[in-house]
C-alpha positions in Angstrom: 0.2 0.0 0.0 1.5 3.4 -1.0 2.4 6.1 1.7 0.1 9.3 1.4 2.2 12.1 1.5 1.3 15.4 3.4 1.0 18.7 1.6 4.4 19.8 3.4 5.7 16.7 1.8 4.4 17.5 -1.8 5.4 20.7 -1.9 8.7 20.0 -0.4 9.3 17.6 -3.4 7.7 19.9 -5.9 10.5 22.7 -5.3 13.2 19.9 -5.4 12.2 19.3 -8.6 11.5 22.3 -10.0 15.0 23.7 -8.6 16.5 20.5 -10.4 15.0 21.6 -13.7 16.3 25.0 -13.0 19.8 24.0 -12.7 19.6 21.2 -15.8 17.5 23.3 -18.4 18.4 26.8 -20.3 15.1 27.0 -22.7 11.5 27.2 -21.5 8.1 27.5 -23.0 5.3 29.1 -21.3 2.1 27.7 -22.3 -1.4 28.7 -21.4 -3.6 25.6 -20.3 -7.4 26.9 -20.4 -9.7 24.1 -20.9 -7.1 21.5 -21.3 -8.0 18.2 -19.8 -6.0 15.5 -17.5 -6.1 13.0 -20.3 -4.8 15.7 -23.2 -2.2 16.6 -20.9 -0.9 13.2 -20.6 -0.8 12.7 -24.5 1.2 16.1 -24.5 3.6 14.6 -21.9 4.0 11.4 -24.1 4.6 13.3 -27.1 7.0 15.4 -26.0 8.9 12.9 -23.6 12.6 12.5 -24.4 14.0 16.1 -24.5 11.2 17.6 -23.1 9.3 18.1 -19.5 5.6 19.5 -18.9 5.6 20.9 -15.1 2.1 21.9 -14.0 1.6 23.9 -10.9 -0.1 26.8 -8.7 1.8 30.0 -9.6 2.4 31.1 -6.2 4.5 28.0 -5.5 6.5 28.3 -8.9 7.3 32.0 -8.1 8.3 31.0 -4.8 10.7 28.2 -6.0 12.0 30.4 -8.4 12.7 33.1 -6.1 14.8 30.6 -3.5 16.6 29.2 -6.2 17.8 32.8 -7.7 18.8 33.2 -4.0 20.7 29.8 -3.5 22.5 30.3 -6.9 23.0 33.8 -7.7 21.5 32.9 -11.0 18.9 35.4 -11.4 18.4 34.8 -15.4 14.7 32.5 -14.5 13.7 35.8 -12.5 12.6 37.1 -16.1 9.6 34.5 -15.5 7.9 35.8 -13.0 5.6 38.2 -14.7 4.2 35.9 -17.3 2.9 33.6 -14.4 -0.3 34.7 -14.6 -3.8 32.8 -15.1 -3.9 29.0 -16.0 -0.2 28.5 -17.4 2.4 25.8 -17.2 6.0 25.7 -18.1 7.7 23.3 -20.7 11.5 22.9 -19.9 13.4 21.4 -23.0 16.8 20.7 -24.5 15.1 20.3 -28.1 14.7 22.9 -30.9 12.5 25.4 -29.8 10.1 25.5 -33.2 9.9 21.8 -33.3 8.5 21.5 -29.8 6.3 24.4 -30.3 4.9 22.5 -33.3 4.7 19.2 -31.2 2.7 20.6 -28.9 0.0 22.2 -31.3 -0.8 18.6 -32.7 -2.3 17.8 -29.6 -5.6 19.8 -29.8 -8.9 18.6 -29.3 -12.4 19.6 -30.6 -15.1 20.7 -27.9 -18.6 21.5 -28.2 -19.9 25.2 -27.8 -20.5 25.3 -24.2 -23.2 28.0 -22.8 -21.0 30.9 -21.3 -17.9 30.0 -23.2 -16.1 32.8 -24.9 -15.8 31.6 -28.3 -11.8 31.8 -29.4 -12.9 31.9 -33.1 -15.8 32.6 -35.4 -18.5 30.3 -35.8 -20.0 29.8 -39.0 -22.7 27.4 -40.0 -22.1 26.2 -43.5 -25.4 25.9 -46.1 -26.9 22.2 -46.9 -29.0 19.8 -45.3 -29.1 19.1 -41.4 -30.7 16.4 -41.4 -33.3 17.7 -38.8 -37.5 16.8 -39.0 -39.4 20.2 -39.9 -40.1 20.4 -36.1 -36.5 22.2 -35.7 -37.3 24.9 -37.5 -38.0 26.6 -34.7 -34.0 27.0 -33.7 -33.6 28.1 -36.8 -36.4 30.8 -36.5 -34.5 32.4 -33.2 -31.3 32.9 -34.7 -32.5 34.1 -37.9 -30.8 31.4 -40.2 -33.1 31.2 -43.7 -34.2 27.4 -44.0 -36.0 25.7 -46.7 -37.8 22.3 -46.4 -36.0 19.6 -48.9 -37.3 16.0 -49.1 -38.9 16.1 -45.4 -35.5 17.5 -43.6 -34.4 21.3 -42.5 -32.0 22.7 -45.3 -29.9 25.6 -44.6 -29.9 28.1 -47.2 -26.9 30.4 -47.2 -23.8 30.4 -44.5 -24.3 32.1 -41.4 -21.9 33.6 -39.0 -23.4 31.8 -35.8 -21.0 33.5 -32.9 -18.3 36.1 -33.5 -14.9 35.4 -32.0 -14.7 37.1 -28.4 -18.8 36.6 -27.6 -20.0 34.4 -25.0 -22.1 31.3 -26.2 -26.0 31.4 -25.4 -27.9 28.5 -25.1 -29.9 28.8 -28.2 -26.4 28.7 -30.4 -25.3 25.9 -27.8 -28.4 23.8 -28.7 -28.2 24.3 -32.3 -24.7 23.2 -32.9 -25.0 20.0 -30.5 -28.3 19.0 -32.8 -26.2 19.6 -36.0 -22.9 17.8 -34.4 -21.0 20.8 -34.7 -18.1 21.0 -32.4 -16.6 24.4 -33.2 -13.9 25.1 -31.0 -10.4 22.9 -30.0 -8.4 23.2 -27.1 -4.5 22.4 -26.4 -1.4 24.1 -25.1 -0.8 27.6 -26.1 2.3 28.8 -26.5 2.4 32.4 -25.3 6.1 33.5 -24.4 9.5 31.6 -25.0 12.6 32.2 -22.3 16.2 31.6 -23.6 18.9 31.6 -21.6 17.8 34.7 -19.8 15.8 36.1 -22.6 12.1 36.3 -23.2 10.8 36.6 -26.5 7.1 36.2 -28.1 6.9 32.7 -30.3 6.3 34.2 -33.4 9.9 34.9 -33.4 10.8 31.1 -34.1 8.6 31.6 -37.4 11.8 33.3 -38.8 14.0 31.9 -41.3 17.4 33.3 -42.2 16.2 35.2 -45.2 13.6 37.1 -43.3 16.8 37.7 -40.6 18.7 39.2 -43.1 15.9 41.2 -45.0 15.6 43.0 -41.3 19.1 43.3 -41.1 19.8 45.1 -44.4 16.8 47.0 -43.6 18.1 48.1 -40.2 21.6 49.2 -42.1 19.7 51.1 -44.6 17.7 52.7 -42.1 21.0 53.8 -40.2 22.8 55.1 -43.7 20.0 57.3 -44.6 19.7 58.8 -41.4 23.6 59.2 -41.0 23.5 61.0 -44.7 20.8 63.4 -43.4 22.4 64.8 -40.5 26.2 64.1 -41.7 27.2 62.1 -39.3 30.1 59.4 -40.3 29.0 55.7 -39.7 30.3 52.6 -41.4 27.0 52.2 -42.8 27.2 55.3 -44.6 30.5 55.8 -45.5 30.5 54.3 -48.8 27.9 56.9 -49.8 29.5 59.9 -48.2 32.8 58.8 -50.2 31.0 58.2 -53.4 28.7 61.5 -53.1 32.1 63.7 -51.9 33.6 62.0 -55.2 30.8 63.2 -57.2 31.3 66.3 -55.8 35.0 67.3 -56.5 34.3 65.3 -60.4 31.5 68.2 -60.8 33.9 70.7 -59.4 36.6 69.6 -61.7 34.1 69.6 -64.6 32.9 73.1 -64.2 36.8 75.0 -63.5 40.1 74.3 -64.9 41.5 72.1 -62.2 41.6 68.7 -63.2 43.3 65.2 -62.5 43.3 62.1 -64.7 39.6 60.7 -64.0 38.4 64.5 -64.7 40.0 64.4 -68.1 38.6 61.4 -69.4 35.0 62.7 -68.5 36.0 66.4 -70.1 37.1 64.8 -73.0 33.9 63.0 -73.6 31.8 65.9 -73.1 34.0 67.6 -75.6 33.4 64.8 -78.4 30.3 62.9 -77.3 30.7 61.2 -80.6 33.1 58.9 -78.4 30.2 57.2 -76.7 29.2 55.8 -80.2 31.9 54.4 -80.8 32.5 52.7 -77.4 29.3 50.6 -77.8 30.2 48.3 -81.2 33.9 48.1 -80.0 32.7 46.3 -76.8 30.6 44.2 -79.3 33.5 43.5 -81.5 35.0 42.3 -78.2 33.0 39.2 -78.2 34.1 38.1 -81.1 36.2 34.5 -81.5 38.9 36.1 -83.7 40.3 39.7 -84.2 42.9 41.3 -85.8 45.6 42.4 -83.4 45.1 46.1 -84.0 41.6 45.8 -83.4 42.2 44.3 -79.9 44.2 46.9 -78.9 41.6 49.3 -79.5 39.1 47.1 -77.9 41.1 47.1 -74.4 41.1 50.8 -74.5 37.7 51.7 -75.8 35.7 49.5 -73.1 37.3 51.3 -70.3 36.7 54.6 -71.5 32.8 53.5 -71.6 32.5 52.0 -68.0 34.3 55.5 -67.0 31.7 57.5 -69.0 28.7 55.9 -66.4 30.4 58.1 -63.4 30.1 54.5 -61.7 32.7 53.1 -59.3 35.0 52.0 -61.9 36.2 56.0 -61.9 38.5 55.0 -58.7 40.2 52.1 -60.8 
């Protein structure tokens, strides 16, 4: 016969277990467990068995244990979990990939009927079609203003009807009708609300970001830094190439408008004096792609494309 432990003994065992988990794990998923039954929770535990542990308990007990653990070990990183322990929540300690664990948890959702008084987590739409109900049941549809017709001795819904909106409470008529139609519109399971990883707390949506998303956001941030730096004339690494290029353009513009000159400016001035050289550069560049050409035209091809690239005022001017 198993010895029944007292409440004090259970608390001591719980504290010991939680402190052990805090020592072993650095990643925790915070999950809301509203409307999750014990059997469903056992299924989730079995699905995560191996590298993850689901721990439920009273929030006050968990807070006290985390606080004591921080005082004893000096590790205050887990104190970031304290503000998140609100409502019916549980902790999923894991050593695996956070995204994979969240996806595994999401698999264990079960359908639930629309009970009276529940707050609808989603919109409930009754689809059109034959309900299989006899004409004596039309009173339910009339109360809810659902258009129907009698077809082959049964009630048929003509158009789809939004019966319950997200956030509204389920009424007795809606609950009875959905039960008669055999519709279980709601599904419940553990919902991950926050993610803790080595002292950092963030939204679970972050787990959906790919490397491409991160690179895009990084590039966007660098672009914004460069734009601000250029606007206020403050040098940064992001803005330095643009500042050098803009400065060079200014020097080149001054050289073109004045008698001051240097090698690259001489080329630009030469083009401005004789624009026909722009037309000469194009066919010479095309001839350069041929299989064979005379030695004289090879020398010309080496010179002309260089002048063409200088003509765009691009970065090649620094060569």
